[in-house]
C-alpha positions in Angstrom: -62.6 -39.5 76.7 -59.1 -40.2 75.5 -57.2 -42.7 77.5 -53.7 -42.0 76.2 -51.4 -39.2 77.4 -51.4 -36.2 75.2 -47.9 -34.8 75.2 -46.9 -31.5 73.4 -44.8 -31.9 70.4 -41.3 -30.5 71.0 -40.0 -28.0 68.5 -37.1 -29.2 66.4 -33.9 -28.7 68.3 -31.7 -26.0 67.0 -28.4 -27.3 65.6 -25.3 -25.7 64.1 -25.1 -25.7 60.3 -22.9 -28.4 58.8 -21.0 -28.9 55.6 -23.9 -30.4 53.8 -26.1 -27.4 54.7 -23.4 -25.2 53.1 -23.3 -27.4 50.0 -27.1 -27.3 49.7 -27.3 -23.4 49.9 -24.3 -23.0 47.5 -25.7 -25.6 45.0 -22.5 -27.7 45.1 -21.4 -31.0 46.5 -20.2 -31.3 50.0 -16.8 -32.5 48.5 -16.5 -29.1 46.8 -17.2 -27.3 50.1 -14.5 -29.5 51.7 -12.0 -28.5 49.0 -12.8 -24.8 49.5 -12.2 -25.2 53.3 -8.9 -26.8 52.6 -7.7 -24.1 50.2 -7.7 -26.3 47.1 -6.4 -24.3 44.1 -8.7 -26.2 41.7 -11.9 -24.4 42.7 -13.2 -21.9 40.1 -13.6 -18.3 41.4 -17.4 -18.2 41.0 -17.8 -21.5 42.8 -15.5 -20.3 45.6 -17.6 -17.1 46.0 -20.8 -19.1 46.2 -19.5 -21.3 48.9 -18.1 -18.4 50.9 -21.4 -16.6 50.6 -23.2 -19.7 51.9 -20.8 -20.0 54.8 -21.4 -16.4 55.7 -25.2 -16.7 55.3 -25.4 -19.8 57.5 -22.8 -18.7 60.0 -21.0 -22.0 59.4 -17.9 -22.8 61.6 -15.6 -25.6 60.4 -14.9 -28.3 62.9 -11.1 -28.0 63.3 -10.7 -31.4 64.8 -12.5 -33.1 62.0 -10.5 -31.2 59.4 -7.3 -32.3 61.1 -8.3 -35.9 60.8 -9.1 -35.6 57.1 -6.1 -33.4 56.0 -3.5 -34.5 58.6 -3.1 -30.7 59.3 -4.0 -29.1 62.6 -4.1 -25.6 61.3 -2.7 -24.6 64.7 0.3 -22.4 65.4 2.1 -22.7 68.7 3.1 -19.6 70.7 5.8 -20.0 73.3 5.8 -17.0 75.7 7.9 -16.1 78.7 5.9 -13.0 79.7 2.3 -11.9 78.9 1.9 -9.3 81.7 4.0 -6.7 80.0 2.6 -4.5 77.3 4.9 -5.5 74.5 4.5 -9.3 74.7 0.8 -9.1 75.4 0.1 -6.8 72.5 2.2 -8.9 70.1 0.3 -12.0 71.1 -3.0 -10.3 70.4 -1.8 -9.1 67.0 -0.6 -12.6 66.1 -3.9 -14.2 67.2 -5.8 -11.7 64.9 -3.5 -12.4 61.9 -3.7 -16.2 62.5 -7.5 -16.2 62.7 -7.7 -14.2 59.4 -5.5 -16.8 57.8 -7.7 -19.6 59.0 -5.4 -20.8 61.8 -5.8 -20.9 65.6 -3.2 -20.5 68.3 -2.0 -22.9 71.1 -0.3 -20.7 73.7 1.9 -21.9 76.6 3.9 -19.8 79.0 7.2 -21.0 80.4 7.4 -20.9 84.2 11.1 -20.0 84.2 14.0 -19.5 81.8 15.7 -22.8 82.8 16.4 -25.3 80.1 14.1 -27.9 81.5 11.1 -25.5 81.6 11.7 -24.4 78.0 12.0 -28.0 76.7 8.8 -29.0 78.5 6.9 -26.1 77.0 8.2 -26.9 73.5 7.4 -30.6 73.9 3.9 -29.7 75.0 3.3 -27.6 71.9 4.7 -30.3 69.6 2.2 -32.7 71.3 -0.6 -30.4 70.0 0.6 -31.1 66.4 1.3 -27.4 65.8 2.4 -26.7 62.3 4.6 -23.8 63.2 5.9 -22.0 66.2 6.2 -18.3 67.3 8.5 -17.5 70.3 7.7 -14.3 72.3 10.4 -14.7 75.0 12.6 -11.7 75.5 15.3 -13.3 77.7 18.6 -14.4 76.0 18.6 -17.8 77.7 15.3 -18.8 76.1 16.7 -18.4 72.6 19.9 -20.1 73.5 17.9 -23.1 74.7 15.6 -23.0 71.6 18.7 -23.0 69.4 19.8 -26.3 71.1 16.4 -28.0 70.9 16.4 -28.0 67.1 12.6 -27.4 66.7 11.2 -29.7 64.0 8.6 -27.2 62.6 9.0 -23.7 61.0 9.4 -21.1 63.7 10.0 -17.4 64.1 11.3 -15.5 67.1 10.0 -12.0 67.8 13.3 -10.6 69.1 16.6 -10.1 67.3 18.8 -12.7 69.0 21.9 -12.8 66.8 21.8 -16.6 67.2 19.9 -17.4 64.0 18.9 -14.5 61.8 16.9 -16.9 59.5 14.3 -17.2 62.3 14.3 -13.7 63.7 11.6 -11.0 63.2 11.7 -7.9 65.3 11.1 -4.2 65.7 14.4 -2.4 65.3 15.0 -1.6 69.0 18.4 0.0 68.4 17.0 2.4 65.8 14.1 3.3 68.1 16.4 4.2 70.9 18.6 6.2 68.6 15.6 8.1 67.4 14.6 8.9 71.0 18.1 10.0 71.9 18.6 12.0 68.8 15.3 13.9 69.4 16.6 15.0 72.8 20.0 16.0 71.3 18.3 18.0 68.5 16.4 19.9 71.3 19.8 21.0 72.6 20.2 18.6 75.5 23.8 17.5 76.1 23.5 15.8 79.5 21.1 12.8 79.0 20.4 9.9 81.4 19.0 6.5 80.4 16.9 4.2 82.6 17.1 0.8 81.1 15.1 -2.4 81.4 16.3 -5.6 83.1 19.8 -6.8 82.2 18.8 -10.2 80.8 16.1 -8.8 78.4 17.2 -8.6 74.7 15.1 -5.5 74.1 16.5 -3.6 77.1 20.1 -4.3 75.9 19.2 -3.2 72.3 17.7 0.1 73.5 20.7 0.7 75.8 23.1 0.2 72.8 21.1 2.5 70.7 21.2 5.2 73.3 25.0 4.8 73.8 25.7 4.8 70.0 23.7 8.0 69.4 25.5 9.8 72.2 28.9 8.6 70.9 28.1 9.7 67.3 27.1 13.1 68.7 30.4 13.2 70.7 28.5 13.7 74.0 29.4 12.4 77.4 28.0 9.0 78.2 26.8 8.0 81.6 26.2 4.5 82.9 22.6 3.6 82.3 20.4 2.7 85.3 19.2 -1.0 85.1 15.5 -1.1 85.9 12.6 -3.6 85.9 10.0 -2.1 83.5 7.7 -1.0 86.4 6.4 2.5 87.2 7.6 2.0 90.8 11.2 1.6 89.7 10.9 4.7 87.5 9.7 6.6 90.5 12.4 5.5 92.9 15.1 5.9 90.3 13.8 9.4 89.7 14.0 10.2 93.5 17.6 9.2 93.6 18.7 10.9 90.3 16.9 14.1 90.9 18.7 14.7 94.2 21.7 15.8 92.1 19.9 16.8 88.8 23.1 17.2 86.7 21.1 16.3 83.5 18.3 18.0 81.6 16.8 15.0 79.8 16.1 11.3 80.3 15.4 8.5 77.8 13.4 5.8 79.7 13.4 2.2 78.5 9.6 1.9 78.6 6.5 4.1 79.2 5.6 2.6 82.6 9.0 3.6 84.1 8.7 7.0 82.4 5.3 7.4 84.3 7.1 6.7 87.6 9.9 9.2 86.7 7.3 11.9 86.0 5.8 11.2 89.5 9.3 11.8 91.0 9.6 15.1 89.1 6.3 16.3 90.5 7.5 15.5 94.1 10.6 17.6 93.5 8.5 20.5 92.1 10.1 20.2 88.7 8.3 21.0 85.4 8.1 18.5 82.6 9.4 19.5 80.0 10.5 22.9 81.3 13.1 21.5 83.7 13.4 17.9 82.5 12.5 16.4 79.1 11.4 12.8 79.1 11.1 10.2 76.3 9.6 6.7 76.8 9.3 3.6 74.6 6.4 1.5 73.4 3.5 4.1 73.2 1.1 2.3 75.5 -2.5 3.5 75.0 -2.3 5.5 78.2 0.9 7.4 77.1 -1.1 10.1 75.3 -2.9 10.8 78.6 0.1 11.2 81.0 0.5 14.6 82.5 2.0 15.9 80.2 1.4 13.5 77.3 4.5 11.4 76.8 6.9 11.6 73.8 7.7 8.0 73.1 8.7 5.4 70.5 5.8 3.4 69.0 6.2 -0.2 68.0 3.9 -1.5 65.3 2.7 -4.8 66.9 -0.1 -5.3 64.4 2.5 -5.3 61.6 4.7 -7.7 63.6 1.8 -10.1 64.0 0.9 -9.9 60.3 4.5 -10.5 59.2 5.1 -13.4 61.7 2.0 -15.3 60.3 2.9 -14.5 56.7 6.4 -15.7 57.2 5.4 -19.0 58.7 2.7 -19.7 56.1 5.3 -18.9 53.4 7.7 -21.4 55.0 4.9 -24.0 55.2 4.3 -23.5 51.5 8.0 -24.0 50.8 8.6 -20.5 49.6 12.1 -19.2 49.4 13.6 -15.7 49.9 11.1 -14.7 52.6 11.9 -11.3 54.1 13.2 -11.0 57.7 13.7 -7.2 57.5 13.0 -5.5 60.8 9.9 -3.5 61.4 10.8 0.2 61.8 9.7 2.1 64.9 8.1 5.5 64.9 8.9 8.5 67.2 5.7 10.0 68.5 6.4 13.6 69.7 4.1 14.9 72.4 4.4 17.4 75.3 7.0 15.8 77.6 10.0 17.1 75.6 11.1 20.7 74.8 14.2 22.7 74.0 16.7 22.9 76.7 16.5 26.2 78.7 
């Protein structure tokens, strides 16, 4: 009888593949794999492909922290955001994250608690402590960009709104042009009395859309009315509609975003008005639900995927020291659905 304990042999523990595993499968040295991971230009195309195939086969994921120690590069881009609950900023952040990941970078995101200078400085200092290589600012209030201009950020950065403070850093969807397209669409349908429900006063995009609306009316030699300053919510659109529709001395409304347009439609139903038979409505943003409003909403689409791609491409170009990088605005698109019609 055996006197010693017979213990089952444990199976070999599963572990994540490492750089030497990739080198073995690709038939190269681990130094070659390291050069591929760090985008060295000296790698021959056939070697590059073998390493990439091995990485894909093994499901290898580079250790970002270890790479940062070796290369003195974090491959991290900071994102400073003032609002992530609204559709525009949230969608822009998602688009940027996708574009960054495809370029081999990751994001470090921080939200500012207020637009006070101390809060903005604290957020920037935090991102700099993460050794970010570049910075993207998605903060639509004017005060954020004024503070940012004073802070003299030490890394390449790009802002996603046209601030007028420093065009060498701005990248944006042409909000003025989008508002003009929306207003012109209503004018071409025969509407001459058009209202505008704007976003909050301190938002750059709200101001730009308001200016586009006013310019288009002025160019058409139509009467301009004071825009109603809103807060982007469907509730505000509803209550603004309740007040405006008591008098109904207009036949169309350009609303600063789709959520407020939804609320305005609700008010129209309570007054027994037909959209677009009695009132034509145009929104802005083209949120995913806009096509399912009752009726489907005519709106202005912003290409956030393109914004994300351009922002990352612009920053990577600056990190490489390239000159003459384009800051041309991304053009919006008018999406015509069933909430607008010719004036009766």
